[in-house]
C-alpha positions in Angstrom: 2.7 -18.8 16.2 -0.2 -16.6 17.4 -0.6 -13.5 15.2 -2.7 -10.5 15.7 -3.8 -8.6 12.5 -5.0 -5.1 13.3 -6.9 -3.4 10.5 -9.1 -5.8 8.5 -9.7 -3.8 5.4 -8.9 -4.8 1.8 -5.4 -5.9 2.6 -5.5 -6.9 6.3 -8.5 -9.2 5.9 -6.7 -11.0 3.1 -3.5 -11.4 5.0 -5.3 -12.7 8.0 -7.1 -15.3 5.9 -3.9 -16.3 4.2 -2.1 -16.7 7.5 -5.0 -18.9 8.8 -4.8 -21.2 5.7 -1.0 -21.6 6.4 -1.6 -22.8 10.0 -1.2 -19.6 12.0 -3.4 -18.9 15.0 -4.9 -15.5 14.0 -6.9 -13.0 16.0 -8.1 -9.8 14.4 -9.2 -6.3 15.2 -11.3 -4.2 12.7 -11.5 -0.5 13.1 -14.6 -0.7 10.9 -16.2 -2.9 8.4 -16.8 -6.6 8.1 -14.9 -9.3 10.0 -13.7 -12.3 7.8 -15.9 -15.3 8.5 -14.5 -17.6 11.2 -11.8 -15.2 12.4 -11.5 -14.6 16.1 -12.1 -10.9 16.8 -11.0 -8.8 19.7 -12.7 -5.6 20.9 -9.6 -3.4 21.0 -6.1 -3.5 19.5 -4.6 -4.2 23.0 -6.9 -7.2 23.5 -6.1 -8.5 20.0 -2.3 -8.6 20.7 -2.5 -9.7 24.4 -1.3 -13.3 23.7 0.3 -12.7 20.3 3.8 -13.5 19.2 3.5 -10.9 16.5 1.3 -7.9 15.7 0.7 -7.0 12.0 -0.9 -3.6 11.2 -2.7 -2.6 7.9 -4.3 0.8 8.1 -4.7 3.8 5.8 -2.5 6.6 7.1 -0.4 8.0 9.9 -3.4 9.1 12.0 -5.0 5.6 11.9 -1.6 4.0 12.7 -1.0 6.3 15.7 -4.5 5.4 17.0 -4.0 1.7 16.9 -0.5 1.7 18.3 -0.5 4.4 20.9 -4.2 4.9 21.8 -5.5 4.2 25.2 -6.3 0.6 24.3 -3.5 0.5 21.6 -1.2 -2.3 20.6 1.7 -1.2 22.7 -0.5 -1.2 25.8 -1.1 -4.9 25.3 1.8 -6.4 23.4 4.3 -8.6 25.2 7.8 -7.3 25.4 9.2 -10.2 23.4 6.5 -10.1 20.6 7.2 -8.7 17.2 5.7 -5.3 16.3 5.3 -5.0 12.5 3.7 -2.0 10.8 2.8 -3.0 7.2 0.9 0.1 6.1 2.3 2.7 3.7 3.0 5.7 6.0 5.4 8.6 6.5 9.0 8.0 7.5 8.7 10.6 10.2 5.9 8.7 11.9 7.7 5.4 11.4 10.8 6.9 13.1 8.6 8.0 16.1 6.8 4.6 16.3 10.2 2.8 16.2 11.3 4.7 19.3 8.1 3.6 21.1 8.3 -0.1 20.0 12.0 -0.8 20.4 14.2 -3.3 18.7 11.4 -5.8 18.0 9.9 -3.2 15.6 9.8 -3.6 11.8 8.3 -1.3 9.1 7.4 -3.7 6.4 5.0 -2.2 3.8 4.0 -4.5 1.0 4.2 -4.3 -2.8 1.1 -5.8 -4.4 -2.7 -5.4 -4.2 -5.7 -7.6 -3.4 -5.0 -10.4 -6.0 -1.4 -10.7 -4.7 -2.6 -10.8 -1.1 -5.1 -13.5 -1.9 -2.4 -15.5 -3.6 0.3 -15.0 -0.9 2.4 -13.2 -3.5 3.1 -9.9 -1.8 6.6 -8.5 -1.7 7.7 -7.2 1.7 10.0 -4.2 1.9 11.4 -4.4 5.5 13.2 -1.9 7.7 14.5 -2.8 11.1 17.1 -5.0 12.8 18.4 -8.2 11.2 17.3 -10.2 14.3 13.7 -9.0 14.1 13.7 -9.6 10.3 14.8 -13.2 10.8 12.2 -13.8 13.4 9.5 -12.5 11.1 10.6 -14.5 8.1 7.9 -17.2 8.6 5.2 -14.6 8.4 6.7 -13.0 5.3 7.0 -16.5 3.7 3.4 -17.3 4.4 2.0 -14.1 2.8 4.5 -13.1 0.1 6.8 -14.3 -2.6 9.8 -12.3 -1.4 10.9 -10.2 1.6 13.7 -7.7 1.2 15.5 -6.4 4.3 16.5 -2.9 3.1 18.1 -1.5 6.2 17.1 0.0 9.6 13.7 1.6 10.0 12.3 3.6 8.2 14.2 2.1 5.2 11.2 -0.1 4.3 8.9 2.9 4.2 11.4 4.9 2.1 11.5 2.0 -0.3 7.7 1.7 -0.5 7.2 5.4 -1.2 9.7 5.2 -4.1 7.8 2.2 -5.5 4.4 3.9 -5.2 5.7 7.2 -6.6 7.3 5.4 -9.6 4.0 3.5 -10.2 1.6 6.4 -9.8 3.7 8.8 -11.9 3.7 6.3 -14.7 0.0 5.8 -14.5 -0.6 9.6 -14.6 1.7 9.9 -17.7 0.0 6.9 -19.4 -3.4 8.7 -19.0 -2.0 11.9 -20.6 -0.4 10.1 -23.5 -3.5 7.9 -24.2 -5.5 11.1 -24.4 -2.9 12.5 -26.9 -3.3 9.4 -29.1 -7.1 9.5 -28.9 -7.1 13.2 -30.0 -4.8 12.5 -32.9 -7.4 10.3 -34.6 -8.4 6.6 -35.0 -5.1 5.4 -36.5 -3.1 7.0 -33.7 -5.5 5.7 -31.1 -4.9 2.2 -32.5 -1.2 2.6 -31.8 -1.9 2.3 -28.1 -2.0 -1.5 -28.6 1.4 -1.4 -30.2 2.7 0.9 -27.4 1.7 -1.6 -24.8 4.0 -4.2 -26.5 7.0 -2.0 -26.8 10.0 -2.4 -24.4 9.7 1.3 -23.4 6.4 0.4 -21.7 6.9 -1.1 -18.3 4.7 -4.0 -17.1 3.0 -1.6 -14.7 2.4 1.0 -17.3 1.1 -1.8 -19.7 -1.5 -2.9 -17.1 -2.6 0.8 -16.6 -2.8 1.3 -20.4 -5.1 -1.7 -20.9 -7.3 -0.7 -17.9 -7.7 2.8 -19.2 -8.5 1.6 -22.7 -11.1 -0.8 -21.4 -12.5 1.7 -18.8 -11.8 -0.7 -15.9 -11.3 1.3 -12.7 -12.4 -1.1 -10.0 -10.4 -0.2 -6.9 -7.2 -2.2 -6.5 -5.2 0.8 -5.5 -7.6 3.7 -5.0 -6.7 7.1 -6.3 -7.1 8.6 -2.8 -4.3 6.3 -1.5 -2.0 7.1 -4.4 -2.5 10.8 -3.6 -1.8 10.2 0.1 1.4 8.2 -0.7 2.7 10.8 -3.1 2.2 13.4 -0.4 4.2 11.3 2.1 7.0 10.9 -0.5 7.2 14.6 -1.1 7.3 15.4 2.6 10.0 12.8 3.2 12.1 14.1 0.3 11.8 17.6 1.6 13.0 16.5 5.0 16.1 15.2 3.2 16.6 18.3 1.1 15.5 16.7 -2.1 12.9 18.0 -4.6 10.8 15.7 -6.7 9.2 17.9 -9.5 7.7 15.0 -11.5 6.2 13.5 -8.4 4.8 16.9 -7.5 3.1 17.2 -10.9 1.7 13.7 -10.7 0.3 14.4 -7.2 -1.5 17.4 -8.7 -3.1 15.2 -11.3 -4.4 12.9 -8.6 -5.6 15.8 -6.6 -7.7 16.8 -9.6 -9.0 13.2 -9.9 -10.1 13.3 -6.3 -11.8 16.7 -6.8 -13.8 15.2 -9.7 -15.0 12.4 -7.5 -12.7 9.6 -8.6 -11.0 9.1 -5.2 -12.4 5.6 -4.5 -11.8 4.4 -8.1 -8.6 2.7 -9.0 -5.7 5.1 -9.6 -6.1 4.5 -13.3 -9.1 6.8 -13.1 -6.6 9.6 -13.4 -6.9 8.9 -17.1 -10.5 10.1 -17.0 -9.3 13.7 -16.5 -8.6 13.9 -20.2 -11.7 12.1 -21.5 -15.5 12.4 -21.4 -17.6 9.8 -19.6 -17.7 7.8 -22.8 -14.0 7.8 -23.2 -13.8 10.2 -26.1 -11.1 12.9 -26.1 -12.2 16.3 -24.7 
């Protein structure tokens, strides 16, 4: 199977490398940045997908996705009619709906759960919207890059599912930051309780990882705060379209907006915990 990977950033480059190690013939297109060593590279998205059996896209937002799919030299200008069209970025359901009308029945929205370590290990989880026939055809790709693929319904069901996952994660992280500041302010004995908190069943695995990262001041970007802020915005807009309000998500997005304003946008989303601390990690 010949696969085109469009968007060779933190996730796309790792997926491309993983596919190559699993025996796929891979060509890539990078909007910017470095090209993985040894990867065949095309000058445009249309050129990248010209001979492909499947196109996979990993970009940051709706605008970037629109450019690589529908631009003058975009994917749909070069992709064969029988090739799979798979958007794996975290985007808005409104854009996915529009893109699906352009791409047709071979289209899947298949955002991934996991970050750079999971992409390296082939342990991503794919949340897939689209037809059963297209999902079945794409299964070898999902098997090569992930530990599971869940077909959750027609497009944009995969995108709705991913926004729920990211909203649940980011809201927990924001809350952990606030509660850790509370413990720190209460004194050394209370601050020490954070270790016990991480072992209690009320603390989810994701919250536990965030808690340890904040306590150890580790904010290397696995899931940058700017992307968490963007995804929460997409979730709120999608909910509004459905007549649903998400007050907790709204509050969490406000915390990430503040983190971006303070210059933490390119740090991991756990940097939201720095809003309540000094640079040394002491309570304000």
